[in-house]
N, C-alpha and C positions, 0 to 999 in steps of 0.2 A: 491601363492603358497609357504607352507615353504619346505624347501630344501629337507627334511626328510620323507615329501610327496612324493614327488618325485623318494628318494630310496629305498621307501618301493613297490609301481609303479613298478618303475624297476626291484626288484626282483621279484614279482609278476608275471609279465610276460617274466622276462627271467627262469624262474619256467614253464609256461606256452608255449615258444616257444620249448624249448626242446621235446617235447611231441605233439606236433604239423609234421605230413607228411605223405607219403604212410605207411613207417614201424611202422604200430602196437606195440608202446610199452609204457604201461603205469605211472605212478606212483609208483605206490605197484610192479612193475617190476624191479625197481632199487634196491631190497632187493638180485633178483637173475637172475641178465640178462644172457641171453642165449650166448653164441662168438657171436653168428651173433648181437642180439642187443647191445652188447658193443663194436662191431666196429663201425657199425649206430650213436651210441654216439661218441666215438673215433675220428672216419677220417671223420662225418658233422657235426652233431649238432652240437657238442660243438665246434668246429672253427666256422661255421655258425654265433653262438652266438654271441663272440667274434669279429667275424669281424663287426657285428650286430651294437656292443657299439663302437666299436672304431672309427668306419665310421661315425655311429652317432654322438659321441659327438666331432670330428675331423672338419666334415664339420659345424657344428655350433660354434663352437670356432674360427676357419678362417671367418668364415663372420663374427664373433663379431669384429674382430680384421680387417677389411676392413671397416665398416661401423665403431669402434674408429679413426681410423688413416683417415679416406677422411671426417668424421663429415657429412656422408652421409647416412641414413637408408633404403636408397634404393640400397645399394650397397654388392655385394656379388660377390663368383667366378660363378655364371652364370652370375649375368647383369655385371660383369665386362670382362668377354672375357677371363676369368683363365683357365677355365677348355677347353671351347674352342681351346686356345694356347697349353694346355696341351697335348690335343687331336691331337694336327697337328705337335707338338713336335715326340707322339707315331707316327702316320704317316713317321715321314721322319727317324726316328730312321730301320723302317722296309724294307723302300727305301733300305735307303743307307747301313745299318748295317742289314740282313736279318738274320735271327738265330742267337741273336744277346741274351746273358744274360739279364732276365729281370732289371738286378740294371742298363746294356747299356739305357735300352727304360725309369729306373725314373729318369736318371739320361740327357738327351734328352730332356723329358717331364719338367724337375725343371725349366729347362735353357728358357725353349722355354714359359710353366706358367709364370718366372720373368720377360720375356721381353715385354710380354703381357699386365703383369701388371703395369710393370712400364710407356710401352708405351699409355696405357688405364689412368692413373693416368697423363699422360701430357697433353691428351687430354683435361680431368677434366677441370684443370688450365683455361685453352686457353679457354674453355666453359663462353662466355658474360654472361649468364643466369647461376645460379648456382642453378636452383628448383632441389629436389632430383630426381622428377618424369622424369625430361627431364635429368637429368645423365642417372639416373639407362635405358633409353629406348635407350640415343646414346651406352648407354653399348651394350645394346642389340645389338645394328644397327654392333657394333664393332664385337659382338661375332657371331652372322651370317655373317660376310663376311670372317671373319676365319676357321669359319663352311665349309662354301662354298668352296674355297680353296683344306679344305680338303678334301668333296664329291669327287671334280673335281681329285684328284692328288688319288684316294683311286680307281676311278673306269678306273682309267688310266693305275695302277699295278696294277690291276685287286682285291682288298685286300679293295671293301665294305662291306664283310662280315664282318671282324674284325675290321674295324669301325664301325658298327652297333651293334659288341659287347658289343664297351666297352661306346659308347652313351648310350645305353640305361640299366640301371644298372638291376642288379641282383644279390643277393648272393645264387643262384641254384647251381651255380661252385664251389661253396669254399668248400675245399675237404681240408683235410692235409697236408700239403707241398706244397698247392699255395696261399693264406694266409698270412706267419708270413710278409711278406716283410710291413702288415700295422704295427708292432709293433715301424717301424722306425716315426711314427707318437706319438708315447708317449714321448718320449722327448721334441718333437717339443711341444706337447700340456704342457710338465712342461716348459719350456721357455717360452711360453706364459704369464703365470704363474708368472714367474720369472720377467719379463718386464711389468706385466699390470700395474704396477704403472705409467711406465712410456710409458708405451703403452695413457694412460689415460690424460697426460699431454700433451701428445705432438698434441692427435686430437685438445687440445684449438688451434693449429697453431704454425707455426711456431716462432713468432717475441715471442709469449708468451712464449714458452719452451724457447728459446733462453734464454730471461730474466731471466728463473728460470733457466739457467746451466746447459740446457739438452743440449747433442749431437742431436739435431733434426733429423738432414738428419740419424745419424749412425743407432737410434729407428727407421726410417723409412724403412730403409733395413734389417733392423732384422724382423720387423713385416713383410714383404715382404716375407724374404727368407723362412718363418716361412708360410704362406699362398701358396706359390710355390710349397715347395716339400709333403707338408699335400695333396694338389690336388691335386700331379700328383702320388701318392702313390695310394690313396683312390680309381681317375680312372681309372690305370692298375688293380687293385685287386677282386675292385667291381664295377666300370665302375659310367657312372653321376648320378648322386642324385639330379633334377633340383630343385633349390627355396630351400633347407635346410638351407644353411647361409645364406637368404635371411629373413626368417618369424623364424627361430625359435629365433634368439637376436629379433629382434623385440616384439614378445609376453612376454622374459622376461623384457625388457626394461620397459614394460606395469605397474610391479607391484615391478622392483630393481631400475630404475633409470639407469642411463651410467656411474654409478664408473666400470668399467672392470673389476676392485682384485671381488668388491661381489659380481658382476655376473656370475663371470667364471665356478665356479659349477655348479650354477642352469642352465645356457646354457650348459653346456653339459651331464648335467642327461636331463633335457627337448630332447637338440636333441636326444640321449640313449633311451628313452620311444619312441621320433616316430618314429622313423622308426623303431623300434623292433613291436608298434602296425602295423606301413603298412607293415612289413612282415609277423607276425602273418594274419593280415586282406588278404593279397594274397595271401596264401595258404590255405587259406579256400574260397574266396567263390566263387572258380571255383574247390573243391577239388572232385577228386587226381591230378588234373595240379595246375597250378600255373602262378596266374599275377606275372609279374615281377614289383621290386619294385621300380625301376627307373619311371614307370606308376603310380603307388599307388600315390609317395612321389611326382609327378604332376601333379596327379587331385587335392590330396589334397592342395598341397603347390600353385597351382596356385589361386586357392581359397578363401585359409589367404591370399595371394597376393593383392586380389581385395577386399577385406574385412579391408587393411591397408588400404590402394587407398585410400576408401571411407569415412576409418575414418578418415582418415587425410586433407581429404577436406570436410568433416561436421566442422571439430576442425578447419577451416580456415573462416570459414561461418559464 
């Protein structure tokens, strides 16, 4: 699929998204918006659309970076414990620094997400069998252990409702003044583009990278920082978007290959289109109520993940 087709589809879905909701606003009302309609647009609909675009593109790109650096198509923030570690960090910040500002929570979540990702990468290095599916299963088990610790502490400190709110992603609470932290992801996406060629070389292995004069350890650290920071910001603002960072890079690689620079734009656009389509579906399937985006993405994402597993098995038979 060509990038311009994805951009056109993204524009169409973005336009539709602005007019889906309980408040009755039609496209022709844009020329004569009432004060209430203008408030709905500026306070809710537009911030929600911006959040969807940033979250969809950001999670897809960091999934692509993780797969490139680990040389494993089944590694993502969801299957490597990054999201679970960030959740644990948020809980720790709420226990140790109650009433802290969102920036403090992001910093703590970032530190825990980076530590969890580094630990998972060390585990992957020590695995005797480097089968991609086995690595993903180990990552899911690692994430489950961290998630269990998060649930235990949340129950102990009566914070289980707070944990549930960010573990089940939703854009329904996105309002003006409550989503701006997502803009932190934009410089990270730009940095990912600037380091795209280095990430591609690093994905070929340490010895190969060093022979080409690349500072392998430094590039790996930069990649992990990007992944951890974007994961933490999106988790705190939107919540968990399961399988997104796994399936979108795999779908793009089917027709674009594994060169990170050439596939970065496609990955960002397809991720935004996918999340936007899921959000619109969640808003209309039981209208006027709303299905959380985490549930819609999880159901569709798990189905696509199963397809990728079966496709890989068929290719090896």
